[in-house]
N, C-alpha and C positions, 0 to 999 in steps of 0.2 A: 851826159848833161854835162853841162859845168855850170858853175855858179856864177851872175856877175852884180858886179858891184859895182859900178857907176859909166849909169845908172843902173839901180837895181831891177831886173828883170824877171815879172812874175811869169812862168811858163806856160802857155793856154794848153798843152795836152801832151799827150805822152809823142814817145820822138818818130811817131806812125806818122803825126799830122805836119803838115808845114809849119804853126806856131810850135809844131808838135808841143683877256685880256687885264693883262698881269699889272700891279700895280706894285713900283720902286722905288727904291729910298736909299739914298747915299748910307754907304756903311760910314760908320765910326769910328772908326781904327781900323787901320792896318790890319787888323786879325781879327777882323771883326768879328761876331759865329753869328747862326740865323736864329731873327724873331725867337722867341719863349709863342706856343701858339695861345691865341685868346682863348679859346674858348676846349671842350675835350675833342673836339671833332679835329682829326689829323689836319695841319695845316699844306697849303700848298708847295712842295719844293720847290725850295730858292737856292740860288747858284751866287755869286761873287764875280761879278762883270763888270771893265772899264767900258766909261757911258761913249763908247764909240773906238775912243784913243784917247790918253791921259794928253796931249797938246793939244786936242784939239776940245778937249772938257775944259782945261785949264787955261788952254791960254799960254801956257809957259814952252817959251820956245829952246830953254837951255836945259832941258828933262835928258837925261840919256839915258842908255842903259850900259852896267855894269857889273856883264854873265848873270841877270837874274834876279841883282839884289832888290829886295822888298821894300830897304828906302830909296830908292832914285824915282819913285815916284807918290806921292800924297792920297793921302785917305781918300781926297774929294774927289778923285779921278776912280774909285771906286761907285758902282753900285750892288744893290742885292736887289736878284731879279727871279718871278715866280720863271719854272722849269718847265714849259707845256707841253704836252704831247707825247709826256715820258709813255715807256710800255709796261708802267712798273717792276724791270726786271731788277733797281737797284740800284742800275748803270749807266749812265748817257747812250741810252739808246732809247729811239720812240720814232713817231708816227714818219716827221721826214728828216729824222738823221740818226744815227748809228756811229759815234764816237768808241777810237781806241788809240794807245797809244803805245809805240814799239820801243819806248827808252825808257819810260818808268811805273807808277802804277799805277790800271786804271783806274777812274776816279771818283768816286760814288754821291750818290745824292744823297746820303748822309752828311757827307762832309762839304759840297759845293759850297756852299754859302762862310768854308772859314777858310778857303785857297785863297793867297795871294801868288803876284808873280814871281816868287822863290820859289814854287812849286809847281811840277808840269800839271797837275793837276785842275789849278787854273788856264791855263790852254785847252783845255778840254773840255771845262765847264764853256768860255768863251766860245768854241765850235758848235759845243752842242747851241748855245742859245742864238746865235746870229745864224744859223744854216736853218732854225725853225722860224726863227722872225724871219729872214729873209724870203721861205715860204709863205706865211701866214700874209704879207704885205703880198704877193702875188697874187693866195689866192682872195683877201681882198680886192683888187680888182678883177676880181669874175674870172680869172683863170682857174679852172674845175670844172668851172660850175657853169655860166652862160660862155665862157669862152673856153678854147682847151687847155688840157691842164698840161702848164710848163714846167719841168720837170716835179710833178706831185707824186713823189716817191721815197721812201728810205736811201735817203745821199749817206754812203759811205764814207766813212772821211779817218786817216790817219794821220796823227800827230808827229812829227818827228822820220815819218819813214824813211826820207833820204838823207838827213843827218849834215845838209849843207844850207846854205841861209840861199833858200830860196824854194815856192810850192810850185805844186799847178797839178790839173787836173788831168787824169789820163781816162785816156775814150777805152785801153782795152776791159778797163775793169766800172769804168764810170766813175772812179773813187777821185777824192779830193786828197792829197798830200800835201802838209805844212811843216817845209824845213827848221832850221833852229839857228842860234848863229846873229851874235849884235840882240837889234830887238828881238825875241825868236817870233814867228810871221804869224800864227796867232792870237798874236797878245795883241791885234791890230784890226777892229772889226773891219776894216777896210780891206784888208787883202783877202781873210776871208771870206766875203760879199764879193772880191772880183773874181775867187776862185768858183767859187756858187756861179755864178755870171756865164762860164765855162761849161759848165756842167747844165744849167738850163740851155743853151745855146745846142749842146750836146742831144740833150732830150728830143730837141724842136727837129731840127734838123742831123742825122747822125752824122759823125765822119766830121762837123761843118767845123772846114778854116784849112784848105785843101788849093788857097791858094794866096797869094801877100793879099793881095786887098780881102781877100776873106778873112784871114790872118787876120789882120791890121782894125776890121771889125770885132772879130771876137774879143779884144781886146780892150778896143772903144766900149762895150756895151761891160764889160766885167770894170771897169773905170767907175762906167757912168753905173751899174747897178751898185756899187758900192756906193756910192754921194749917195741914190734916190734913195736908198733904203735905209742909209745914216741915220740923212735928215729926216725923214717919213717917225726916225725911234727918238728924234731928240725935240721932236713935238706931241708925237704920242705920249712918253715920257715925264714931260718937261725940265731936259735936261739942257742942260748950258751950250753954248754953242762959242766959243772963244777963238774960231779960227777961220781962215778963209773956203766956204762949202765947196767953193772947186779944185779946194785942194785934195788930194788924193792918199792917202796911207800917210798921212804929218807923224805918227810915232815910229811906224818900221821904218819911213825916212831919214831918222834924223844920224844916224850913222852914218849915210854918204851922201849927202846932202848941205849945203848953207841954209840957213835959217834967212824964211821962214822953208820949213821943211815939208816937202812936198818928193814921191814918189813921179809924178805927173801929175798935170793940170786937167781939167775940162774949159778951159774961156781960152786958148790960145788961140793963136794966131795966123795959123797952117792952110794955105788951101792945098789944091789938087796939086799943086806945083811944085812944091815943099815935099813929097815922097823921097823917101831915099834908102824904100826897099826894104826896112826893116821893122817887122808889125807893131812892135812899141811903138814906135815913133810916128808911122801913119799911123796909128790908130787915134790920134789928137785929133787927125783933121775929122775925124768920123765921130770926136767921142764930143768936141764942138756944136755939132748938126746939133746931138742928143741934145745939149744944154741949153741951146737955141731955142728950139723947139719944146722943152721944159718950162724954159722960161715966156715964153709964148702964149702957149696956151694951157702951164699947170702941169703939178706934177702928175695927177690923177691921169688925166686925160691923155697927156704927152706917152706917160706908161703902159698905157691902155695899148697904143696907136703901138709903140716903137714896138713891145713885144709883140705881140700880133701879129706885127707883120715878117719878124722873125721867120713863121713858119714858114714865109711864101720865100726863104733863101734857098737858095742851091749850094752845097756844102763847096764850090769855088765861084760863090758869087762875087762879082762887082763892086766897085761904090756904086757905077751908074744903074746897074739892077738892081742893088739893094734900096737904093732912093725912088725909084719908081714904083718899088713896093711897098714901100712904106709909104711914100705921097697916094699911093691908092689907096693904102688900106683905111689912113686918115679920111679918107674922098667917101670909104663905104661905111664907116661908123661913123661920121662926123658930119660928113658936109665939106660944103668949099672953100667955106672960113680955116677949118683946119688944115687941110691939104693945102690951100697955101701959103701958111704958117711954114709947114713943114716941107715946102720945094723952097721959100726961101730961105728956110736956113740950110738947104743943102745948095743953092746959087750961092750963099755966101760963101764957101769953103770953093766956088768953082770946080766942082764936079761938072765931069763932060753931056752932054746932053740933058741935062736937069733947065 
């Protein structure tokens, strides 16, 4: 594999595939430590994270990476977050995520509230928090209870394993690996969540993405999940949102895109006729449809339909087949009005047969 810089590519899978209730408070300073316990009982473990990403939370499009310098990001971009579902080992492993680093010291829960972006431990805390947050969001939609589980397992995560400025999900070990260089990938929650989207797809349909159109759907869902989980967290915790919600990975993209920085967008104008045969580019057709479904039905209803429909996709599904499955899922879950909204979103992308 090779790293791609302009535009940056997040790899969907290994080369065997085609695309191969916590209270958070802003940190007072860049080196803020965990708050003292208010009582004799042990406080819930906390970690220092970005509120999705620094560009999104501050609105400052001039932010730039200088080899992980802490001084390049203001203290206002950080928050202290409860690290839920830990297994008590003292490391960043728990019910939904197990994180390890291959280029730095393993992060400890005891120090998780003191790391900033100059520490390898900060990325590990980010990975743990956001993978856990993503699965908790899916659980809140009913996946794992009234609906089938969607990657409801311990998700292995490795930091800096590849040693290049790219990240990917590998279906050989069902593992997510985050790269480094420029803005290290796990510093941006939307990069973390994008890769988790591939893990969800693989759990739902093992080997998903064996055609160009299926691979494009996989990239689109990763982008969409990044935005929907990030926005859910913004509303849940009362964080600032000072960038366009349709923009994916604003912080990671600062090194290779003009301002306003975006890896990709969910509100593009591409239709089926604009296919290029490249999964990241063609994914913007599908992600726009998902974004339109979200606007028409609201995030919760849309996400229940979108994720539930994916259980019915084939590994090599076409846009047409996947759209038909999603429409049928909307009909079965919510009736004709929802199915019509979903159909309209796909028809707007001029997907054949819809």
